[in-house]
VEXKEGU-829121 format. One record per residue (C-alpha): residue number from 1; x, y, z; residue in three letters. Coordinates in nm, 2 decimals, decimal comma. Layout:
N
{rofi NUM {X Y Z} ALA};
...
***
This chain:
386
{rofi 1 {0,00 0,00 0,00} MET};
{rofi 2 {0,11 0,36 -0,06} ASP};
{rofi 3 {0,09 0,64 0,19} GLU};
{rofi 4 {-0,27 0,70 0,10} ALA};
{rofi 5 {-0,36 0,34 0,17} GLY};
{rofi 6 {-0,41 0,26 -0,20} GLN};
{rofi 7 {-0,27 -0,05 -0,38} ALA};
{rofi 8 {0,03 0,04 -0,60} PRO};
{rofi 9 {-0,06 0,10 -0,96} GLY};
{rofi 10 {0,07 -0,11 -1,25} PRO};
{rofi 11 {0,44 -0,08 -1,33} VAL};
{rofi 12 {0,58 -0,17 -1,68} ARG};
{rofi 13 {0,80 -0,47 -1,60} VAL};
{rofi 14 {1,03 -0,66 -1,84} CYS};
{rofi 15 {1,10 -1,01 -1,72} HIS};
{rofi 16 {1,42 -1,16 -1,85} ILE};
{rofi 17 {1,45 -1,54 -1,81} THR};
{rofi 18 {1,70 -1,80 -1,92} THR};
{rofi 19 {1,42 -1,99 -2,10} GLY};
{rofi 20 {1,06 -2,08 -2,09} LEU};
{rofi 21 {1,06 -2,46 -2,03} SER};
{rofi 22 {0,85 -2,63 -1,76} MET};
{rofi 23 {1,09 -2,56 -1,47} GLY};
{rofi 24 {0,99 -2,43 -1,13} GLY};
{rofi 25 {1,11 -2,07 -1,19} ALA};
{rofi 26 {0,94 -2,05 -1,53} GLU};
{rofi 27 {0,62 -2,18 -1,38} ALA};
{rofi 28 {0,63 -1,92 -1,10} MET};
{rofi 29 {0,68 -1,65 -1,36} LEU};
{rofi 30 {0,37 -1,77 -1,55} LEU};
{rofi 31 {0,17 -1,78 -1,23} LYS};
{rofi 32 {0,28 -1,43 -1,14} LEU};
{rofi 33 {0,17 -1,29 -1,47} LEU};
{rofi 34 {-0,16 -1,48 -1,45} GLU};
{rofi 35 {-0,22 -1,36 -1,09} GLY};
{rofi 36 {-0,14 -1,00 -1,17} LEU};
{rofi 37 {-0,41 -1,00 -1,43} GLY};
{rofi 38 {-0,48 -0,66 -1,59} PRO};
{rofi 39 {-0,19 -0,50 -1,39} SER};
{rofi 40 {0,05 -0,72 -1,58} ALA};
{rofi 41 {-0,06 -0,56 -1,91} ARG};
{rofi 42 {0,23 -0,38 -2,06} GLY};
{rofi 43 {0,48 -0,64 -1,93} ALA};
{rofi 44 {0,72 -0,81 -2,16} THR};
{rofi 45 {0,90 -1,14 -2,12} VAL};
{rofi 46 {1,24 -1,19 -2,28} VAL};
{rofi 47 {1,36 -1,55 -2,31} SER};
{rofi 48 {1,74 -1,58 -2,37} MET};
{rofi 49 {1,67 -1,90 -2,56} MET};
{rofi 50 {1,34 -1,97 -2,73} ASP};
{rofi 51 {0,97 -1,96 -2,64} ARG};
{rofi 52 {0,98 -2,31 -2,49} GLY};
{rofi 53 {0,67 -2,48 -2,35} ALA};
{rofi 54 {0,53 -2,16 -2,18} LEU};
{rofi 55 {0,58 -1,89 -2,44} GLY};
{rofi 56 {0,24 -1,95 -2,60} GLY};
{rofi 57 {0,06 -1,94 -2,27} ARG};
{rofi 58 {0,22 -1,62 -2,18} ILE};
{rofi 59 {0,13 -1,46 -2,51} GLU};
{rofi 60 {-0,23 -1,58 -2,45} ALA};
{rofi 61 {-0,23 -1,34 -2,16} LEU};
{rofi 62 {-0,17 -1,05 -2,40} GLY};
{rofi 63 {0,20 -1,03 -2,29} ILE};
{rofi 64 {0,47 -1,00 -2,56} GLN};
{rofi 65 {0,74 -1,27 -2,56} VAL};
{rofi 66 {1,08 -1,18 -2,72} VAL};
{rofi 67 {1,32 -1,46 -2,81} GLU};
{rofi 68 {1,70 -1,40 -2,82} LEU};
{rofi 69 {1,78 -1,73 -2,97} GLY};
{rofi 70 {2,09 -1,82 -2,76} MET};
{rofi 71 {2,19 -2,17 -2,69} ARG};
{rofi 72 {2,21 -2,29 -2,32} PRO};
{rofi 73 {2,50 -2,13 -2,15} GLY};
{rofi 74 {2,64 -1,97 -2,46} VAL};
{rofi 75 {2,59 -1,59 -2,49} PRO};
{rofi 76 {2,64 -1,46 -2,84} THR};
{rofi 77 {2,69 -1,12 -2,99} LEU};
{rofi 78 {2,38 -1,16 -3,20} ALA};
{rofi 79 {2,18 -1,24 -2,88} GLY};
{rofi 80 {2,32 -0,93 -2,70} VAL};
{rofi 81 {2,23 -0,72 -3,00} TRP};
{rofi 82 {1,87 -0,85 -3,00} ARG};
{rofi 83 {1,86 -0,78 -2,63} LEU};
{rofi 84 {1,98 -0,42 -2,69} ARG};
{rofi 85 {1,71 -0,37 -2,96} GLN};
{rofi 86 {1,44 -0,51 -2,74} ALA};
{rofi 87 {1,53 -0,28 -2,45} MET};
{rofi 88 {1,53 0,02 -2,69} ARG};
{rofi 89 {1,18 -0,07 -2,80} ALA};
{rofi 90 {1,04 -0,17 -2,46} ILE};
{rofi 91 {1,19 0,09 -2,23} GLN};
{rofi 92 {1,07 -0,08 -1,91} PRO};
{rofi 93 {1,03 0,08 -1,57} LYS};
{rofi 94 {1,16 -0,23 -1,39} VAL};
{rofi 95 {1,38 -0,51 -1,51} LEU};
{rofi 96 {1,32 -0,85 -1,34} GLN};
{rofi 97 {1,56 -1,13 -1,39} GLY};
{rofi 98 {1,47 -1,50 -1,34} TRP};
{rofi 99 {1,74 -1,76 -1,27} MET};
{rofi 100 {2,11 -1,69 -1,26} TYR};
{rofi 101 {2,17 -1,62 -1,63} HIS};
{rofi 102 {1,85 -1,42 -1,66} GLY};
{rofi 103 {1,95 -1,22 -1,36} ASN};
{rofi 104 {2,29 -1,13 -1,52} LEU};
{rofi 105 {2,12 -1,05 -1,85} ALA};
{rofi 106 {1,88 -0,81 -1,67} ALA};
{rofi 107 {2,18 -0,63 -1,53} GLN};
{rofi 108 {2,33 -0,60 -1,88} VAL};
{rofi 109 {1,99 -0,49 -2,03} ALA};
{rofi 110 {1,98 -0,20 -1,78} ARG};
{rofi 111 {2,27 -0,04 -1,97} GLY};
{rofi 112 {2,06 -0,04 -2,29} PHE};
{rofi 113 {1,76 0,14 -2,13} CYS};
{rofi 114 {1,71 0,51 -2,10} HIS};
{rofi 115 {1,69 0,62 -1,74} GLY};
{rofi 116 {1,87 0,30 -1,61} ARG};
{rofi 117 {1,56 0,13 -1,46} PRO};
{rofi 118 {1,60 -0,06 -1,13} PRO};
{rofi 119 {1,68 -0,43 -1,15} VAL};
{rofi 120 {1,52 -0,70 -0,94} VAL};
{rofi 121 {1,66 -1,05 -0,93} TRP};
{rofi 122 {1,45 -1,36 -0,86} ASP};
{rofi 123 {1,65 -1,66 -0,73} VAL};
{rofi 124 {1,44 -1,98 -0,72} GLN};
{rofi 125 {1,73 -2,20 -0,64} HIS};
{rofi 126 {1,92 -2,35 -0,34} SER};
{rofi 127 {2,30 -2,40 -0,34} VAL};
{rofi 128 {2,43 -2,65 -0,10} TYR};
{rofi 129 {2,75 -2,69 -0,29} SER};
{rofi 130 {2,89 -2,51 -0,59} LEU};
{rofi 131 {3,07 -2,83 -0,69} ALA};
{rofi 132 {2,74 -2,99 -0,75} ALA};
{rofi 133 {2,64 -2,73 -1,01} GLU};
{rofi 134 {2,72 -2,73 -1,38} LYS};
{rofi 135 {3,04 -2,52 -1,44} PRO};
{rofi 136 {2,85 -2,25 -1,63} MET};
{rofi 137 {2,59 -2,23 -1,35} THR};
{rofi 138 {2,86 -2,21 -1,08} ALA};
{rofi 139 {3,03 -1,93 -1,27} ALA};
{rofi 140 {2,70 -1,74 -1,30} ALA};
{rofi 141 {2,64 -1,78 -0,93} ILE};
{rofi 142 {2,99 -1,64 -0,85} ARG};
{rofi 143 {2,95 -1,35 -1,09} LEU};
{rofi 144 {2,61 -1,27 -0,94} GLY};
{rofi 145 {2,77 -1,24 -0,60} ALA};
{rofi 146 {3,02 -0,99 -0,73} LEU};
{rofi 147 {2,76 -0,76 -0,88} VAL};
{rofi 148 {2,47 -0,82 -0,64} SER};
{rofi 149 {2,52 -0,49 -0,46} SER};
{rofi 150 {2,43 -0,31 -0,78} ARG};
{rofi 151 {2,07 -0,44 -0,80} VAL};
{rofi 152 {1,77 -0,29 -0,63} ALA};
{rofi 153 {1,64 -0,62 -0,47} ALA};
{rofi 154 {1,70 -0,99 -0,47} ILE};
{rofi 155 {1,39 -1,20 -0,42} VAL};
{rofi 156 {1,42 -1,54 -0,26} TYR};
{rofi 157 {1,13 -1,78 -0,19} PRO};
{rofi 158 {1,28 -1,91 0,13} SER};
{rofi 159 {1,50 -1,80 0,41} ALA};
{rofi 160 {1,73 -2,10 0,35} ALA};
{rofi 161 {1,80 -1,99 -0,01} SER};
{rofi 162 {1,87 -1,64 0,11} ALA};
{rofi 163 {2,11 -1,75 0,37} GLU};
{rofi 164 {2,29 -1,98 0,13} GLN};
{rofi 165 {2,34 -1,70 -0,13} HIS};
{rofi 166 {2,44 -1,45 0,13} GLU};
{rofi 167 {2,71 -1,69 0,25} ALA};
{rofi 168 {2,83 -1,70 -0,11} LEU};
{rofi 169 {2,86 -1,32 -0,11} GLY};
{rofi 170 {2,52 -1,20 -0,23} TYR};
{rofi 171 {2,44 -0,86 -0,07} ASP};
{rofi 172 {2,22 -0,92 0,23} PRO};
{rofi 173 {2,09 -0,56 0,21} ARG};
{rofi 174 {1,91 -0,65 -0,12} ARG};
{rofi 175 {1,73 -0,96 0,03} THR};
{rofi 176 {1,35 -0,98 0,00} ARG};
{rofi 177 {1,16 -1,29 0,10} LEU};
{rofi 178 {0,85 -1,36 -0,11} ILE};
{rofi 179 {0,73 -1,72 -0,10} PRO};
{rofi 180 {0,59 -1,88 -0,41} ASN};
{rofi 181 {0,21 -1,87 -0,44} GLY};
{rofi 182 {-0,05 -2,11 -0,56} PHE};
{rofi 183 {-0,38 -2,09 -0,75} ASP};
{rofi 184 {-0,63 -2,30 -0,55} THR};
{rofi 185 {-0,89 -2,25 -0,81} ASP};
{rofi 186 {-0,66 -2,42 -1,07} LEU};
{rofi 187 {-0,52 -2,69 -0,84} PHE};
{rofi 188 {-0,81 -2,85 -0,66} ARG};
{rofi 189 {-0,95 -3,19 -0,57} PRO};
{rofi 190 {-1,14 -3,33 -0,87} SER};
{rofi 191 {-1,29 -3,68 -0,88} ILE};
{rofi 192 {-1,34 -3,64 -1,26} ALA};
{rofi 193 {-0,97 -3,54 -1,32} ASP};
{rofi 194 {-0,86 -3,82 -1,09} ARG};
{rofi 195 {-1,05 -4,08 -1,28} GLY};
{rofi 196 {-0,97 -3,95 -1,63} ALA};
{rofi 197 {-0,60 -3,91 -1,57} PHE};
{rofi 198 {-0,57 -4,26 -1,42} ARG};
{rofi 199 {-0,77 -4,41 -1,70} ALA};
{rofi 200 {-0,51 -4,27 -1,95} ARG};
{rofi 201 {-0,24 -4,47 -1,76} LEU};
{rofi 202 {-0,45 -4,78 -1,72} GLY};
{rofi 203 {-0,49 -4,74 -1,35} LEU};
{rofi 204 {-0,81 -4,80 -1,15} ALA};
{rofi 205 {-0,96 -4,52 -0,93} THR};
{rofi 206 {-0,89 -4,70 -0,61} ASP};
{rofi 207 {-0,53 -4,81 -0,69} ASP};
{rofi 208 {-0,28 -4,65 -0,45} PRO};
{rofi 209 {-0,07 -4,40 -0,65} VAL};
{rofi 210 {0,24 -4,21 -0,53} ILE};
{rofi 211 {0,38 -3,94 -0,75} GLY};
{rofi 212 {0,72 -3,77 -0,79} LEU};
{rofi 213 {0,71 -3,46 -1,02} VAL};
{rofi 214 {1,05 -3,32 -1,08} ALA};
{rofi 215 {1,30 -3,27 -1,36} ARG};
{rofi 216 {1,58 -3,52 -1,38} TYR};
{rofi 217 {1,86 -3,36 -1,19} HIS};
{rofi 218 {2,10 -3,49 -0,91} PRO};
{rofi 219 {1,95 -3,26 -0,65} MET};
{rofi 220 {1,60 -3,41 -0,71} LYS};
{rofi 221 {1,74 -3,75 -0,60} ASP};
{rofi 222 {1,53 -3,98 -0,81} HIS};
{rofi 223 {1,75 -4,26 -0,68} GLY};
{rofi 224 {1,64 -4,22 -0,32} THR};
{rofi 225 {1,28 -4,21 -0,43} PHE};
{rofi 226 {1,31 -4,53 -0,64} LEU};
{rofi 227 {1,49 -4,72 -0,37} ARG};
{rofi 228 {1,21 -4,62 -0,13} ALA};
{rofi 229 {0,96 -4,72 -0,39} ALA};
{rofi 230 {1,12 -5,07 -0,40} ALA};
{rofi 231 {1,08 -5,10 -0,03} LEU};
{rofi 232 {0,72 -4,98 -0,04} VAL};
{rofi 233 {0,65 -5,24 -0,31} SER};
{rofi 234 {0,76 -5,52 -0,08} GLN};
{rofi 235 {0,47 -5,44 0,16} GLN};
{rofi 236 {0,23 -5,28 -0,09} ARG};
{rofi 237 {0,27 -5,47 -0,42} PRO};
{rofi 238 {-0,05 -5,30 -0,54} ASP};
{rofi 239 {0,12 -4,95 -0,52} ALA};
{rofi 240 {0,19 -4,75 -0,84} TRP};
{rofi 241 {0,46 -4,49 -0,89} PHE};
{rofi 242 {0,41 -4,20 -1,13} ILE};
{rofi 243 {0,72 -4,00 -1,22} LEU};
{rofi 244 {0,69 -3,68 -1,43} ALA};
{rofi 245 {0,92 -3,40 -1,53} GLY};
{rofi 246 {1,17 -3,31 -1,80} PRO};
{rofi 247 {1,42 -3,59 -1,86} GLY};
{rofi 248 {1,20 -3,84 -1,68} VAL};
{rofi 249 {1,14 -4,07 -1,97} GLU};
{rofi 250 {1,21 -4,42 -2,09} ALA};
{rofi 251 {1,48 -4,29 -2,32} THR};
{rofi 252 {1,68 -4,19 -2,01} ASN};
{rofi 253 {1,89 -4,50 -1,99} THR};
{rofi 254 {2,04 -4,41 -1,64} GLU};
{rofi 255 {1,69 -4,38 -1,50} LEU};
{rofi 256 {1,55 -4,68 -1,69} ALA};
{rofi 257 {1,84 -4,90 -1,58} ASN};
{rofi 258 {1,79 -4,81 -1,21} LEU};
{rofi 259 {1,41 -4,89 -1,23} ILE};
{rofi 260 {1,49 -5,22 -1,39} ASP};
{rofi 261 {1,76 -5,31 -1,13} SER};
{rofi 262 {1,51 -5,25 -0,85} LEU};
{rofi 263 {1,24 -5,47 -1,01} GLY};
{rofi 264 {1,00 -5,18 -1,05} LEU};
{rofi 265 {0,94 -5,18 -1,43} VAL};
{rofi 266 {0,59 -5,31 -1,40} ALA};
{rofi 267 {0,48 -5,06 -1,13} ARG};
{rofi 268 {0,63 -4,73 -1,26} VAL};
{rofi 269 {0,49 -4,49 -1,52} ARG};
{rofi 270 {0,74 -4,24 -1,67} LEU};
{rofi 271 {0,55 -3,94 -1,82} LEU};
{rofi 272 {0,82 -3,70 -1,91} GLY};
{rofi 273 {0,74 -3,33 -1,91} ALA};
{rofi 274 {0,37 -3,27 -1,83} VAL};
{rofi 275 {0,22 -2,93 -1,94} THR};
{rofi 276 {-0,12 -2,98 -1,78} ASP};
{rofi 277 {-0,03 -3,06 -1,42} THR};
{rofi 278 {-0,36 -3,00 -1,23} PRO};
{rofi 279 {-0,52 -3,34 -1,35} PRO};
{rofi 280 {-0,19 -3,51 -1,26} LEU};
{rofi 281 {-0,19 -3,38 -0,91} MET};
{rofi 282 {-0,56 -3,46 -0,86} ALA};
{rofi 283 {-0,49 -3,82 -0,96} SER};
{rofi 284 {-0,24 -3,89 -0,68} LEU};
{rofi 285 {-0,29 -4,03 -0,33} ASP};
{rofi 286 {0,04 -3,91 -0,21} VAL};
{rofi 287 {0,30 -3,67 -0,35} LEU};
{rofi 288 {0,67 -3,73 -0,27} CYS};
{rofi 289 {0,96 -3,49 -0,29} SER};
{rofi 290 {1,28 -3,68 -0,23} SER};
{rofi 291 {1,52 -3,39 -0,30} SER};
{rofi 292 {1,86 -3,36 -0,14} SER};
{rofi 293 {1,86 -2,99 -0,21} SER};
{rofi 294 {1,57 -2,75 -0,26} GLU};
{rofi 295 {1,46 -2,39 -0,22} SER};
{rofi 296 {1,08 -2,38 -0,25} PHE};
{rofi 297 {0,95 -2,66 -0,47} PRO};
{rofi 298 {0,62 -2,56 -0,64} ASN};
{rofi 299 {0,50 -2,91 -0,68} VAL};
{rofi 300 {0,45 -2,95 -0,31} ILE};
{rofi 301 {0,21 -2,65 -0,29} GLY};
{rofi 302 {0,03 -2,76 -0,61} GLU};
{rofi 303 {-0,03 -3,11 -0,47} ALA};
{rofi 304 {-0,14 -2,97 -0,14} MET};
{rofi 305 {-0,38 -2,73 -0,32} SER};
{rofi 306 {-0,52 -3,04 -0,49} ALA};
{rofi 307 {-0,59 -3,20 -0,15} GLY};
{rofi 308 {-0,30 -3,44 -0,18} VAL};
{rofi 309 {-0,09 -3,50 0,14} PRO};
{rofi 310 {0,29 -3,50 0,09} CYS};
{rofi 311 {0,59 -3,69 0,21} VAL};
{rofi 312 {0,90 -3,46 0,17} VAL};
{rofi 313 {1,26 -3,44 0,27} THR};
{rofi 314 {1,37 -3,17 0,52} ASP};
{rofi 315 {1,55 -2,94 0,28} VAL};
{rofi 316 {1,49 -2,57 0,19} GLY};
{rofi 317 {1,13 -2,46 0,27} GLU};
{rofi 318 {0,97 -2,80 0,24} CYS};
{rofi 319 {0,90 -2,86 0,61} ALA};
{rofi 320 {0,75 -2,52 0,65} ARG};
{rofi 321 {0,52 -2,56 0,35} ILE};
{rofi 322 {0,39 -2,90 0,47} VAL};
{rofi 323 {0,36 -2,82 0,84} GLY};
{rofi 324 {0,15 -3,08 1,02} GLU};
{rofi 325 {-0,03 -3,19 0,70} THR};
{rofi 326 {0,22 -3,46 0,58} GLY};
{rofi 327 {0,55 -3,63 0,67} LYS};
{rofi 328 {0,89 -3,46 0,68} VAL};
{rofi 329 {1,19 -3,69 0,67} LEU};
{rofi 330 {1,57 -3,66 0,64} PRO};
{rofi 331 {1,72 -3,65 0,28} PRO};
{rofi 332 {1,91 -3,94 0,13} ARG};
{rofi 333 {1,74 -4,20 0,35} ASP};
{rofi 334 {1,53 -4,45 0,14} PRO};
{rofi 335 {1,42 -4,65 0,45} GLU};
{rofi 336 {1,28 -4,35 0,63} ARG};
{rofi 337 {1,12 -4,22 0,31} LEU};
{rofi 338 {0,96 -4,56 0,25} ALA};
{rofi 339 {0,82 -4,57 0,61} ALA};
{rofi 340 {0,66 -4,23 0,56} GLY};
{rofi 341 {0,50 -4,33 0,23} LEU};
{rofi 342 {0,37 -4,65 0,38} LEU};
{rofi 343 {0,23 -4,47 0,68} GLU};
{rofi 344 {0,02 -4,24 0,46} LEU};
{rofi 345 {-0,09 -4,53 0,23} LEU};
{rofi 346 {-0,20 -4,72 0,54} ALA};
{rofi 347 {-0,44 -4,45 0,65} LEU};
{rofi 348 {-0,81 -4,52 0,57} PRO};
{rofi 349 {-0,91 -4,32 0,27} GLN};
{rofi 350 {-1,14 -4,09 0,47} VAL};
{rofi 351 {-0,85 -4,00 0,70} HIS};
{rofi 352 {-0,61 -3,94 0,41} ARG};
{rofi 353 {-0,87 -3,72 0,25} GLN};
{rofi 354 {-0,91 -3,52 0,57} ALA};
{rofi 355 {-0,53 -3,47 0,58} LEU};
{rofi 356 {-0,54 -3,35 0,22} GLY};
{rofi 357 {-0,82 -3,11 0,31} THR};
{rofi 358 {-0,60 -2,96 0,59} ARG};
{rofi 359 {-0,31 -2,94 0,34} ALA};
{rofi 360 {-0,53 -2,74 0,09} ARG};
{rofi 361 {-0,65 -2,51 0,37} ASP};
{rofi 362 {-0,29 -2,44 0,47} ARG};
{rofi 363 {-0,20 -2,34 0,12} ILE};
{rofi 364 {-0,50 -2,11 0,09} ALA};
{rofi 365 {-0,43 -1,95 0,42} ALA};
{rofi 366 {-0,05 -1,90 0,39} GLU};
{rofi 367 {0,06 -1,93 0,02} TYR};
{rofi 368 {-0,22 -1,77 -0,19} SER};
{rofi 369 {-0,12 -1,64 -0,53} LEU};
{rofi 370 {-0,31 -1,32 -0,46} GLN};
{rofi 371 {-0,09 -1,24 -0,16} SER};
{rofi 372 {0,23 -1,31 -0,35} VAL};
{rofi 373 {0,12 -1,08 -0,63} CYS};
{rofi 374 {0,05 -0,80 -0,38} ARG};
{rofi 375 {0,41 -0,85 -0,25} HIS};
{rofi 376 {0,55 -0,81 -0,60} PHE};
{rofi 377 {0,34 -0,51 -0,68} GLN};
{rofi 378 {0,46 -0,34 -0,36} SER};
{rofi 379 {0,82 -0,43 -0,44} LEU};
{rofi 380 {0,79 -0,27 -0,79} TYR};
{rofi 381 {0,65 0,04 -0,63} ALA};
{rofi 382 {0,93 0,04 -0,38} GLU};
{rofi 383 {1,22 0,01 -0,62} VAL};
{rofi 384 {1,08 0,27 -0,86} THR};
{rofi 385 {1,06 0,52 -0,57} ARG};
{rofi 386 {1,43 0,48 -0,48} GLU};
***
């Protein structure tokens, strides 16, 4: 609110992102633009690569999408020239970067704009070890630390992520904590979606189904999940395991070989990247997040919004999101993870549904998309006053 108690008016924001695939940061950008509604009109999204899976959905909101055509991790003079031309045409009032490369690109873009607009970074990542990151990502993280004092604000979805980055040299004076938000109208319990999605996979409505929705990456720790799944199968041979996310496909030989070695081929469904996730979430009995490192995983809030209780590892903001509505267990411990999954599967359906209702109520009360959008509007107003 401003001094007169009025909500801040719309500010012309240019969002610069590494790409527009189905990752968590990209999904949060889309949700923010959808949640802002008319106040997002006049915004622009610049993808350093291509329009990806989400470009069309953003354009459907009436928001321009600009593609720079770079390859992953490879800045080019042609891409920088297209960025310069885009900034000369857009002349934004605020530049907001998303992900490390997008954040650095936003800082570069500032030099191409009249009036040098303020830059906001959005960091949707946790860093437990730079050695675990790809070399180009680690380099971008280090460079970000060096120039972080020059930006107006750095948004983190969790205190853990902020502390990790501040320890790496990110300016703590720029820290702003804004959790990710969720649309409980979009993600909701649905008997129809549950039945239809399961039918597509050849599963019955009453089959026990556990889901893991995450891109294939070491920090998501698919190995721990699958080892836990093998233990669950020993006691619940009727259980099914749905895995979805970029890289989570039968063509992933590393993943396929692990599933085969654990004897899970007949009980696992690999869906790859899923663009329409609300029916997927509604189809689950339990969602699992087995990550060894996280900041604020959107899939947990989406599942909880759909009335699905969660079993998660105690990393990043996961424990705080779930609260008392699910199970929180140590990372990298298949036995403990399996015990948590079995405990929820053993609940009578009416009790598991009641737990899911509590989970949905928690998201609506503490992580509503409307609240998050208000925080961003206030931040835009703040940085344009400075």
